Structure formats: structure tokens, C-alpha cells
C-alpha positions in Angstrom: -8.3 -12.3 -10.3 -5.6 -14.1 -12.1 -2.1 -14.9 -10.7 1.2 -14.7 -12.5 4.7 -15.8 -11.5 5.3 -12.3 -10.0 2.5 -10.3 -8.4 -1.2 -10.5 -8.8 -3.7 -9.0 -11.3 -6.5 -6.9 -9.9 -9.7 -6.0 -11.8 -11.1 -2.5 -11.6 -12.7 -2.0 -8.1 -11.3 -5.2 -6.6 -10.1 -4.8 -3.1 -6.4 -5.3 -2.6 -6.4 -4.7 1.3 -9.3 -4.1 3.6 -9.2 -1.5 6.4 -9.4 -3.2 9.7 -7.6 -6.5 8.7 -4.2 -7.6 9.9 -1.5 -7.2 7.5 2.1 -8.7 7.1 3.4 -7.5 3.8 4.0 -4.3 1.7 2.6 -3.9 -1.9 4.3 -2.5 -4.9 2.3 -1.4 -7.9 3.9 -2.7 -11.0 1.2 -1.5 -13.3 -2.1 0.5 -13.1 -3.3 2.5 -10.2 -5.2 2.1 -6.9 -7.3 4.3 -4.6 -6.6 4.6 -1.0 -9.8 4.9 0.9 -10.6 5.5 4.7 -13.8 3.8 5.4 -16.2 5.5 7.8 -19.6 3.8 7.3 -21.5 5.7 4.4 -18.8 8.6 4.5 -15.9 6.7 2.8 -13.2 9.1 1.8 -10.5 8.8 -0.9 -7.4 10.1 0.5 -4.8 9.2 -2.3 -4.4 7.7 -5.5 -1.1 5.6 -6.1 0.4 4.6 -9.5 3.2 2.5 -10.9 6.3 2.1 -8.7 4.5 3.3 -5.7 4.0 1.2 -2.7 1.4 0.8 0.1 0.8 -1.3 3.4 4.4 -0.7 4.6 3.5 -0.1 8.2 2.7 -3.8 8.5 6.3 -4.5 8.1 7.0 -2.6 11.3 4.2 -3.1 13.5 1.5 -5.9 14.0 -1.7 -3.9 13.7 -4.7 -3.6 11.5 -4.7 -1.9 8.2 -5.5 1.7 8.4 -7.2 2.0 4.9 -8.7 0.2 2.3 -7.1 -0.1 -1.1 -9.0 -0.9 -4.3 -7.8 -1.1 -7.9 -8.7 1.9 -10.1 -8.8 0.1 -13.4 -6.8 -3.0 -14.0 -3.7 -3.3 -11.7 -0.8 -5.7 -11.3 0.7 -5.6 -7.9 3.6 -7.5 -6.2 3.6 -8.4 -2.4 6.7 -8.5 -0.3 6.6 -10.0 3.1 8.9 -8.9 6.1 11.5 -11.7 5.2 11.9 -10.8 1.6 11.8 -7.0 2.3 14.7 -7.3 4.6 16.6 -9.4 2.1 15.8 -6.7 -0.6 17.1 -3.8 1.5 20.3 -5.7 2.5 21.1 -5.8 -1.3 20.0 -2.2 -1.9 19.9 0.0 1.4 18.6 2.9 -0.5 15.1 1.2 -0.6 14.8 1.6 3.1 15.7 5.2 2.9 13.0 5.8 0.0 10.5 3.9 2.2 11.2 6.1 5.1 11.1 9.1 3.0 7.7 8.3 1.7 6.2 7.3 5.0 7.5 10.8 6.4 5.7 12.5 3.4 2.5 10.6 4.1 2.6 11.4 7.7 2.9 15.1 6.9 0.0 14.8 4.4 -2.3 13.2 6.9 -1.3 15.8 9.7 -2.3 18.6 7.2 -5.7 16.8 6.5 -6.4 16.5 10.3 -4.9 19.8 11.7 -7.1 22.6 12.7 
């Protein structure tokens, strides 16, 4: 659970975010992978595996609500966090980041709709 100047190191199986907690930042995977899990008592379901340069937790930048999933390191992972203020500064320098974020959010919404449709 060591810290570096940029980002944080997570060990295999370590929780990065916990479903049901309030979030205020987005996470960017610099190295390694994470598992995205919907917790439902004894029926936890892995819904995604994310790798380097992918992000998660982005909904916390737009709404003050609880995290919809738990995310755990799948092996060692190094992850950077960006709070709302720094995220806005970043997209002012490179607006294409905002487009990529919206594009990925749209894709995730479509994937979740497929999982829940009849």
C-alpha cells in the first residue's frame, strides 16, 4: 500500500473503491489491471476488467452519489486519482479528454443496458 509522488500502488485483491461509498474523483490506471465488481451479498458479479490507460469512478465528477461498483486490483496496480478541480484543469488543456470520457461512459451504459435487457 505504498505511495509515490504520482498515484498509488495497490496490491493484488486490494480494494480501490468500495460500492456504496461516496466518491469525488476519477481513477486512471497507470500500470496493471483492476476488476469491477457489483456486490450483491454472496452473489458478487465481475462486470469488467480494466487495464492500463483506462479509467473508472468518473461518475463522481458529475454527481454526488455513491459508488455503483467495487473495484479491486487484479495483481499489482499503480493508479492515479484526479479530483474534480484537477480534472477540469486537465480538460481545459486538452478538451479531447472530455470527449474520450463521454465516449467511454456511453459505451459502458450500452454494455450495462445489454446486461439488464430482457
